[in-house]
N, C-alpha and C positions, 0 to 999 in steps of 0.2 A: 506496500502499500504504498501513494509515494507518501503522499505526510509522512506518515509514522518510521517511513526513511529518511525520508531531509529531519527528522528531530531525531534520531539515531543519530545521524553525520553528528550534529552538534553537540551531543550531550558525547558521542565519543571529542572529538575535539580539546572538549573541557577539561574531564573525568576518563581519561583513558582507558578501558576495560573491566572499566566499572559494569556494564551493561552486558557482560559475554562472562564476569563474575555472578551476578545475577540470577543470568541463565542457566548456567550452568542449576540451580540449585531446587529441587521438587517445591511445587509452588507452595503446598507445607509448609516450608521450611522457613521462603519470605517472608507470611505472613503471619506466625505462630509471636506469640511474647519469644522476649531474649534468645530471636535469632538472632543470621551476624550479619543485616543487609543493612542494621545504621553502624558494625562497625566493616565494613565495605564502602560504605557510603564515604567513608574518612577518610580509610589508603590509598582511597583513588578521588584522592583532592576536591570532595562533595561540598564541604563548608565553606568554600572562597568565591563560589559562582558569584552574588552579588556586591561582593568588598570590593571595593578603589586598590587600584591596580599597585595603588602607595598605600597599601595595608597590606601587601603583596596578596592579592585576589586578581578574580580572572573578569569584576568591571563586569560579567553580560548585561547586554543590551534583554529589556524588556522579550522581545519579540525570541531573544536566543534563550534567556530563562522559561520562557514559555514550551519554546520545544523542545526544553532537558528535558520538562515538568513532564510534556504527555509524553519521553522515551523510557520515563520514570515510572512512569505510572501505569506501561501496558505490561510491563513488568511486574510491578510490588504497589499496587495500594497503601499500604501497608505505609513503606519509605514514602508515600511520595507524599504522602497528608500528613506525619511525622514530621518531614523537611521542609514542609508550605511554612510552616510554622521556624525557624529558622532560618526561614528566606527572609519570610518580611520581616523579623524583629533584626538581624545583622544590616536589613535594606532600610530602616525606620535609625537605625544605632550609630551608621556611619556615613548617610544623611547626616546625622547634628555636629559629628565628627566633622566634615568639609566644613557643613555651614556654616557652626558660630561661631569654631575657633576658638572654642574659650571652654575646653575639655578638663577636670586638674588631667597634674603632668601623672598619676596612676589612672587614667580611666586611657589619657594616647599610648598608656604603654597597656596595658591589659584591651585595645584594639590593637594593637605591635607583636600584640601573639593570638589572637585567634583562629591562623591559619595556618601558622609555620606549627601550632600546637595543636592543629586540627581541633579545636574545644568546640562544641556542639550547644544551639542558644537555647533556652524553652527559653518559650512566656506565658508569664507572670502578668500579663496581660488581661481584662475580660473587657465583655463581646455585650455589643451594642444593649445596650442599659437605661442613657437616659439623656434625655435632648441638650441637655450640653455639651455630650462630649463623648462621641459616637465609641470608646471605648472606658470605661468606665473603674474605677481600683474598684478591687474588695480586699485588698492590705491595705492598713493603719499602720504609720511608720509613727512614733514616740519619741518625742529630740531626746534628748540625755544625753550627755558629755561625750562629745571627743565623735556622736554620730548620732544613729536611729535605730529605733529597736519596734521589729519591723515584725506584725506578727496577721494572719489571716490566709486563709490558702485558695488553693487553684483547680477544680473538679471540670474536665477531665486535662488534664498537661500532658502534650505529649510531647518523650525527649524527656522522663518525669524516669527515665533507670537510664538513660546514658548523657543526661547532659554532662554539660564541662559547668555551667553559664548557669541563672535566672534571671530573664528580667524580668523584675515584673516592676511595676504599674502602682503607687503609690501610691494613699492620700494621707499627708502630711497634719493634723492638726496643731492648732496654737496654742497655747492655757488660756486666749482672750476668747476659746468659743466658736470663734465668724466659722469662715467659708475656708472647706481642709483647702492645700495645697497641694496642686500634681506636682508628681518625680516619678522618677524612675529613677529604680535602685538596683543594682549587677551585684544579685548575690552569686557567691558561689556555692557551688551546687555542697560541700562536704562543711558548710559552715554550723554550727552546732547551734544544734533546734531546728532546722529544718529536717524534716521528714518529707519518706515516700512512703504511700499506705497505698493498697487496693484500691483501688475502683472499678476500672474496662469490666464491661461481662459482656461483651460478644468476640464471640471466635473473628467473627470480621475487622476486620484493621487491626488485629493484637497485636501486632507487629509492628503497633507504635506506639506505645508502650503509654498511652493516655490516663496512664489513675491520678488518683489526689495524689498533689505539693500544699507539703503545712508551711508553715512560720506561723511556732513564736516563741518574738522576745530573741528574735535574727537580729546581732548586732551588725547592723552594715555602718563602715566608717563614712562621715562627710563627704570625705574625697571619693564614694563611690559612689554618691546617689544625684543625678544626676537634674537639675529645678532650673524653674520657667528664668529667674530671675524679673528684676523689672522692668526691664527696656527694651525683653520681651514676652510680652505676660500672657501669647497664646503660642508664644513655638513647643510644647510640644503633644499643644491641641494639636501642632498642624501633621504635624512628627503623623499621630498617629490616629489622626483621614492616611493621608502618604502611603502607613505601612495597611491601612485595612487596603488601598487601592491593590495595593502587590498583594494581599494576602488572598484577597476574592480569586483574585485575577490567575494565580500559581494556584491556589488548592482545584479550583475547575477545571482545567488546563490535566491536571491530575488527574479528575475522576475520566473527563474524556480522555484520556492513554487508557485509562482502563477497558471502558465502550469503542475504543477505535483499533487495539486488542483480538478485540472480539470479532472488526465487523472483516478482518486481516485473514481472521483465518477464516470466514467463509467464502469471500475471495479466492483465497490461495487453496484452498479444499474444495471452488466450483457448483457450491453448493446452491440448490435453486434453480432457479434458471435466467439468464443473461438480464431479461428486463425487474427482476423483482431481483436480484446481486446491485445490482446499478443502480436501483430508487434508497434501496437502504444503504451502500457511496452515497454516496450525494446528500441525504438526511445529513451522514455523520463527515463531512466534509465540511457540510455548510458551520453544524456547531463545532465546525474547526475556526470553520472566517470569522464568525462573529469572534471569537474571541483573544484570533492573531488581529484584528483592524482595534480592538482594542488595548493591546500590544502595543502596535504600532503608530497610538494617536497617542499613547502612555510616555510622557517626559521627564527632565528629574525633577521636580515635584508635584507631582499625580494628587499633592493632596484639593485640591479645587472642587466644589458641589461638581460644575462640570465631569467629572473624573470620577470621581464617587457615580456617580443617575447612569456614570457609560461600560461600571463594571458593575454596578449593579445589575443593567440590563442583560450585562450576558449572558452574567451569573443566573440570574433566570430564565433564563430564553436555555439555555444550555444544558439546566436543571429540568424545564420540561421535555424533551427532545429527548435526553436520556432511557430512563422506562421505556421507552417507545423501540428505537434503537434496542438496547440488550436485551428483549424476551423477541424481540423477529432477526436477531444473529442468532439464541441461540435455538429458537424454531428450527434456522434451516441448519443450525450446525447438527439437530435431530437428537432422537431418541439413545444412542448409542455413546453416544460423544458425551448426554447429560451422565446416561450413569455409568461408565467408564472411567468417569475424570471429573471431577469434584473444579477444579481450579476453574473450571465455563464459568462455570455457577454461581460460583465463590467470587466472580470477578462482578460477574453481573450486579449481583448483589451487593455488595462495595459503594458501584454508582451509586447505592438510591441516599448512603448515605452523606450528598454532598448537601440535597434537603436536612438540614440537621445544625450547618454550619447559619451564624448568627451573621448576622439578621436573618428569622425568618419571613418569608411569601410574605405573610400576612401582618407580619408588626412592617417591615417598609413598605405595604403595601397605600395607605395613605401619603405617610410621606415622598412619594413618589409619585402622586396625581398630586399631589398638591404643590411640588420640583414641575409635572407635563403641562401646568395650568402660569408658570408664569411667579408659581412661592421660592423661597427656598426651602432648600432640602436638609431636615432635620429629622435625625434617628432618632428614634425613641428603643 
C-alpha cells in the first residue's frame, strides 16, 4: 500500500531498523504489558523525533512525524499510543526552551540529556476539563523551602513503568487563597513519593503501560519547576494548546496506521472484487489525506484556535471513518483469518480507542458549533 510504504520509508530514515525489529515479534508480544516495544523504541533513537537538532534530536516536521506514527501504528497500536504522549510532551518542552530562553541552568541541562540518555517522557497533564485551559492540572504544588511538594495522581498515565521523567502540570496554591498559578514540574521517575499502581484492565493497548501514577508530597526543587512569569502569563496556556494539537494529530495517525495495515492485507491478498478493494482503499486514503492536510498546515506555533479546530475536525472525521473501514477489512480477510490469527481482530478493536481520547465528540460538539458560527473555541 503506497501510503504505508511512504510512511515506512520515513520511519526507517529516522529510526533505522525499528520496524524490522518490531515485525519480528509476534503480535501478542508487541501488545502485552512489560513487552519489549518501548525498549526497542529507545534503542532505535525514538525519543528524539520531535526534539530540535540543537538538543541532539531529529527535529522532524509535522508531516514526517505523522508518517512515523502511521508506520508504528501499523505494527503496534500499544507502542504508538504510548509514544504519542512522549512526543507531544517533548514538542511542548522544547518549544518552551527555544522560544523563551529563560529556562534555568538545571532545566537546560536536563533537556540536553534527554536524547543522549534516551529518556522517555510521561505526561502528567490532565485532559480537557475547563473553559480556562484545555488541559487543567490535577496535581497541586505546595510551596516549601527550596521548592514545592507535589500531590495528586494521573490515571491513566501511559509509559508509567518505562518513564524516565514525569512532566506534570501543577496548580501552585499560594497562602492568599487566590486563583492557583499554572506551572510545569519536571519530576524524575525515581523521586521519593512517586509510585505506580495498576489501573489498566483491558488486554487491548496493554503494552502502552497506562497505569496510575501517584504523587504524595513529592519534593521538586524550584529550578525544576517552569512558571509562566509576570511578563508572559499565558505562555504555559499557549504551550498546552500547542501540545493539544500535536497530541490529537499524532494519536489519530497511530490508530489510522493500525487500520491501514488491515486494508493493506486485503489489497495484498486480493480479497474480494476489485471494486470492493478499491472502495475500501479510497476510504482509507481519504482518512489519511485529512490527517496529512492537518500536518501540512501545522506551523511552528500551532496553538491558535484555527489549529485546534482543524485538528479536531480531522480527528473526528477519522474517528467516524475507522470503524467502518476496519469492519469491512476484517470481513474481506475472511473467517479463517479471524479464527487462526487474533492479531487482526485485536488491531481492529484497538482502533476504537480513538473515541475515548479527550475531548470526546459529545463534549466538543457545542464548542465546535460556536466556532463554526464565528465565535471563540472554548473547550470545556
